[in-house]
DOFIFI-322524 format. One record per residue (C-alpha): residue number from 1; z, y, x. Coordinates in steps of 0.5 Angstrom, whole numbers. Example, Ala and Ser with C-alpha at 12.3 -4.5 7.8 and 13.67 -1.06 7.14 Angstrom:
BEGIN
   k     w     v     u
   1    16    -9    25
   2    14    -2    27
END
This chain:
BEGIN
   k     w     v     u
   1   304    52   291
   2   304    48   284
   3   310    51   279
   4   315    46   277
   5   318    46   270
   6   325    48   269
   7   331    44   268
   8   335    45   262
   9   340    47   267
  10   335    52   270
  11   334    55   262
  12   342    55   261
  13   343    59   268
  14   337    64   266
  15   340    65   260
  16   347    67   263
  17   343    72   268
  18   340    75   262
  19   346    76   258
  20   342    71   252
  21   348    67   250
  22   344    61   249
  23   347    55   244
  24   346    48   246
  25   340    47   241
  26   337    54   244
  27   337    51   251
  28   334    45   249
  29   328    49   245
  30   327    54   250
  31   326    48   255
  32   321    45   251
  33   317    51   250
  34   318    53   258
  35   315    46   260
  36   309    47   255
  37   308    54   258
  38   307    52   265
  39   300    50   264
  40   299    58   263
  41   301    59   270
  42   297    54   273
  43   291    58   270
  44   292    64   275
  45   292    59   281
  46   285    56   279
  47   282    63   281
  48   280    66   288
  49   279    73   287
  50   275    77   293
  51   281    81   296
  52   281    88   295
  53   284    94   298
  54   286    92   305
  55   280    90   310
  56   279    83   311
  57   273    85   316
  58   274    80   322
  59   275    84   329
  60   276    82   336
  61   284    82   336
  62   290    79   340
  63   297    77   337
  64   300    81   342
  65   306    80   346
  66   313    83   346
  67   315    87   352
  68   321    87   357
  69   326    92   358
  70   323    95   364
  71   316    96   360
  72   320    99   354
  73   325   103   356
  74   327   107   350
  75   326   101   346
  76   320   104   342
  77   315    98   342
  78   316    91   338
  79   309    89   340
  80   303    91   344
  81   297    88   342
  82   289    90   342
  83   285    91   336
  84   278    95   338
  85   276   100   333
  86   268   101   332
  87   264   103   338
  88   263   110   335
  89   267   114   330
  90   271   121   330
  91   277   117   333
  92   273   113   338
  93   277   113   345
  94   283   114   341
  95   289   109   342
  96   294   109   336
  97   301   106   335
  98   303   103   328
  99   310   103   325
 100   312    96   324
 101   312    96   317
 102   305    97   316
 103   300    91   317
 104   296    89   322
 105   292    83   321
 106   294    77   326
 107   300    81   329
 108   307    80   327
 109   310    85   323
 110   318    85   323
 111   320    91   319
 112   325    92   325
 113   329    86   322
 114   331    79   324
 115   330    77   317
 116   323    78   317
 117   322    77   324
 118   316    72   325
 119   312    74   319
 120   304    75   321
 121   300    79   316
 122   293    76   314
 123   290    83   312
 124   290    90   315
 125   293    96   311
 126   289   101   309
 127   291   106   314
 128   290   101   319
 129   283    99   317
 130   281   106   316
 131   283   108   323
 132   279   102   326
 133   273   104   322
 134   274   111   325
 135   273   108   332
 136   281   108   334
 137   284   102   338
 138   290    99   335
 139   295    98   341
 140   301    96   338
 141   307    96   333
 142   313   101   334
 143   320    99   333
 144   324   102   327
 145   330   102   323
 146   332    96   320
 147   328    95   314
 148   327   103   314
 149   334   104   310
 150   337   109   316
 151   335   115   319
 152   338   115   326
 153   334   110   330
 154   338   103   330
 155   334    97   329
 156   335    89   329
 157   332    89   336
 158   337    95   339
 159   337   102   339
 160   331   107   340
 161   333   112   345
 162   331   119   345
 163   325   120   350
 164   328   127   351
 165   335   124   353
 166   337   117   353
 167   344   119   351
 168   341   120   344
 169   338   117   339
 170   330   118   337
 171   332   118   329
 172   329   114   324
 173   326   110   321
 174   319   112   325
 175   323   113   331
 176   319   108   335
 177   312   112   333
 178   316   118   336
 179   317   115   342
 180   310   113   344
 181   307   120   342
 182   312   123   347
 183   311   118   352
 184   304   119   352
 185   303   112   351
 186   298   113   345
 187   294   119   342
 188   297   119   336
 189   302   114   331
 190   302   112   324
 191   309   113   321
 192   312   112   314
 193   316   116   310
 194   321   115   304
 195   326   120   305
 196   324   123   312
 197   322   117   316
 198   316   121   319
 199   319   128   319
 200   326   127   322
 201   324   123   328
 202   319   128   329
 203   324   134   329
 204   329   130   333
 205   324   128   339
 206   320   134   339
 207   313   132   336
 208   309   134   330
 209   310   129   323
 210   306   130   317
 211   308   127   310
 212   302   128   306
 213   302   129   299
 214   304   123   295
 215   298   119   293
 216   293   122   298
 217   294   117   303
 218   294   109   300
 219   300   105   302
 220   297    99   301
 221   299    94   306
 222   305    98   308
 223   312    95   306
 224   316   101   302
 225   323   102   299
 226   320   104   292
 227   313   106   290
 228   315   113   288
 229   317   115   295
 230   313   111   300
 231   308   115   304
 232   304   114   310
 233   302   119   315
 234   301   122   322
 235   306   123   328
 236   302   127   333
 237   303   131   340
 238   300   137   336
 239   298   139   329
 240   290   139   331
 241   291   131   332
 242   295   130   326
 243   289   134   322
 244   284   130   325
 245   288   123   323
 246   289   125   316
 247   282   127   315
 248   280   119   317
 249   286   116   313
 250   286   120   307
 251   282   119   300
 252   282   114   294
 253   282   107   295
 254   279   103   289
 255   284    98   289
 256   290   102   290
 257   291   105   283
 258   298   108   285
 259   294   115   286
 260   290   120   282
 261   283   118   280
 262   280   123   284
 263   284   125   290
 264   281   131   293
 265   280   131   301
 266   277   135   306
 267   276   136   314
 268   283   138   315
 269   282   140   322
 270   277   145   320
 271   283   149   316
 272   286   150   323
 273   285   158   325
 274   292   160   325
 275   290   166   321
 276   297   167   317
 277   295   174   315
 278   295   172   307
 279   300   167   308
 280   307   168   304
 281   313   164   306
 282   319   163   302
 283   325   161   306
 284   329   156   302
 285   336   159   303
 286   339   152   301
 287   336   149   306
 288   340   152   311
 289   348   152   313
 290   349   145   311
 291   356   143   311
 292   355   138   317
 293   349   142   320
 294   349   146   327
 295   349   153   326
 296   344   154   333
 297   339   150   329
 298   339   154   323
 299   338   160   328
 300   333   157   332
 301   329   155   326
 302   329   162   323
 303   326   165   330
 304   320   160   329
 305   319   163   322
 306   320   170   325
 307   314   168   329
 308   310   167   322
 309   312   174   320
 310   310   177   327
 311   303   174   326
 312   302   178   319
 313   305   173   314
 314   310   175   308
 315   317   172   309
 316   322   173   304
 317   328   169   302
 318   328   164   296
 319   333   160   292
 320   333   153   289
 321   340   151   288
 322   339   144   286
 323   336   143   293
 324   343   143   295
 325   345   136   291
 326   338   133   292
 327   339   129   298
 328   345   126   294
 329   341   125   288
 330   335   122   292
 331   340   117   295
 332   343   115   288
 333   336   113   285
 334   334   110   292
 335   340   105   291
 336   337   102   284
 337   330   103   287
 338   332    98   293
 339   335    93   288
 340   328    93   284
 341   324    92   291
 342   328    86   293
 343   328    83   286
 344   321    84   287
 345   320    80   293
 346   319    86   298
 347   314    90   293
 348   317    90   286
 349   313    90   280
 350   309    95   276
 351   305    97   282
 352   298    98   280
 353   295    96   286
 354   293    90   291
 355   299    86   292
 356   300    82   299
 357   301    75   296
 358   303    72   303
 359   308    78   304
 360   311    77   297
 361   312    69   298
 362   314    70   306
 363   319    75   304
 364   322    71   298
 365   323    65   303
 366   326    70   309
 367   331    73   304
 368   334    67   301
 369   335    64   308
 370   337    70   312
 371   340    75   307
 372   346    75   311
 373   342    78   317
 374   340    85   313
 375   344    91   316
 376   350    93   313
 377   347   100   310
 378   342    96   306
 379   347    91   304
 380   351    97   301
 381   346   100   298
 382   344    94   294
 383   351    93   292
 384   352   100   290
 385   345   100   286
 386   346    93   283
 387   353    95   281
 388   351   101   277
 389   345    98   274
 390   349    92   271
 391   355    96   269
 392   352   102   267
 393   345   100   265
 394   341   105   270
 395   344   111   266
 396   345   114   273
 397   338   112   276
 398   335   115   269
 399   339   122   270
 400   338   122   277
 401   330   121   276
 402   330   127   271
 403   334   131   275
 404   328   130   281
 405   323   132   275
 406   327   138   274
 407   327   140   282
 408   320   138   283
 409   318   143   277
 410   323   149   281
 411   319   147   287
 412   312   148   283
 413   315   155   281
 414   317   157   288
 415   310   155   290
 416   306   159   285
 417   309   165   288
 418   309   163   296
 419   304   159   300
 420   309   155   303
 421   317   154   303
 422   320   154   310
 423   327   151   312
 424   330   146   318
 425   327   139   318
 426   334   137   320
 427   340   141   321
 428   342   138   327
 429   340   135   334
 430   339   128   335
 431   345   124   334
 432   349   121   340
 433   348   114   342
 434   354   110   343
 435   353   103   345
 436   360   101   344
 437   360   102   336
 438   358    96   332
 439   354    96   326
 440   360    97   321
 441   362   103   325
 442   355   106   325
 443   355   106   317
 444   361   110   317
 445   358   115   322
 446   355   122   318
 447   348   121   317
 448   343   126   320
 449   343   132   315
 450   336   133   313
 451   332   137   308
 452   326   132   307
 453   328   127   302
 454   327   131   296
 455   320   132   297
 456   319   125   297
 457   321   125   290
 458   317   131   288
 459   311   129   292
 460   309   135   296
 461   306   135   303
 462   311   137   309
 463   310   138   316
 464   315   138   322
 465   313   142   328
 466   317   143   334
 467   321   150   333
 468   325   150   340
 469   331   147   343
 470   339   147   342
 471   343   145   348
 472   337   142   351
 473   335   137   345
 474   329   139   340
 475   329   141   333
 476   324   142   328
 477   321   147   323
 478   319   144   316
 479   314   147   312
 480   312   145   305
 481   306   146   300
 482   303   145   294
 483   301   138   292
 484   294   137   295
 485   294   143   299
 486   296   140   306
 487   291   144   309
 488   295   150   308
 489   301   147   311
 490   298   144   317
 491   295   151   318
 492   302   154   318
 493   304   149   322
 494   299   150   327
 495   300   158   327
 496   307   157   329
 497   305   152   335
 498   300   157   337
 499   305   163   337
 500   310   159   341
 501   305   157   346
 502   303   164   347
 503   296   162   344
END
């Protein structure tokens, strides 16, 4: 699209937005200079670089179809499609679902929102291309909380109900992926996790959800909330399946520089021997007894931790007081991070990786045309974030990020003493589904209390594994390990899984 020169009125308005207090003479001068500089922008359009990062390989695929209510009883799917993976590969014969903020070329990507409904990516996300190259077939896009800003299971296309009991919600934001796994409609699913969005629905629906170490799995081609917290990862019926999937999607990406230069990977399934005789477990005191928590969940999680001790692990209590306020600090930082993402047309700036120009342009248009359709929770976060950014000059964001740095160092110190930290994934069971409450009523509901978000900020790997039930609803144990020690985290989860099944 050709770039048009700004008018003098544009220059005057831009100056007001930037607090420059331009004089009439300055407006005239800068207008002339900006007009002359337009040619520099046209230089960018004169190039056609070869796409990098997400795959552009041509594969047989269809654009997919929406399902009716009878075919989609828990509202877990947005679109069913078919993209065939390679004929041979370690995941051949697997059917995989993809959360609907992860790009599958040629298939609509809605982010669970009316605002961007209708957008069709032109390339696959890196995780999608890696799954296809490993032989997996992509069979659909799963429903998610509207723009991924809540963690209960509410979308623009209706609630995602819990497959264990549809009087309750599935949790979010990757609730649809959890539903597809529980219902046995897929072998595994991809979720994305910015504050717990893989681990929370995994806990509330009774499956395995693994948030990998930050940077272990490229986020290229996925829509996120803030570059520092975005993680894609597996949602599966068991730990072995999660490990097998992680083996195929992990690793550096030449076009995705938002990661260490060398990303250490391994065959994670090879680490699953269930032997925890040399494992040391730090039970995080501040992860329990939350103000809005359920004591029954805490008790059941401690019983699951006891299973590790019975199998030879060393189990001790550990205290990190700052963890108690970590979710609040995360929320404050995320509010301003969301503003930056929105001003950056759905991606933000400063990301040293491949940018989807089609997404950036489409999101910018959708946002301006239908911003009123964003969910109340997102609007509240944006208003809060822009207020503190503009009135308090990001001082609270900066202070919060500094606190998160301090907290990450405290986790590191604990993980020098213990192999994993243990705590409830969520301190409650699934929230009730009340169809009579509107979006503004739901905004006033207590969110799902969880221990997940601090580890998005710190980058440590975390897995949620089923730990039993409370009042007939599933709950999860979360195990967190040192960065890039995902294998230990997975094996600890595997040991819990084996102990609970009598294996």
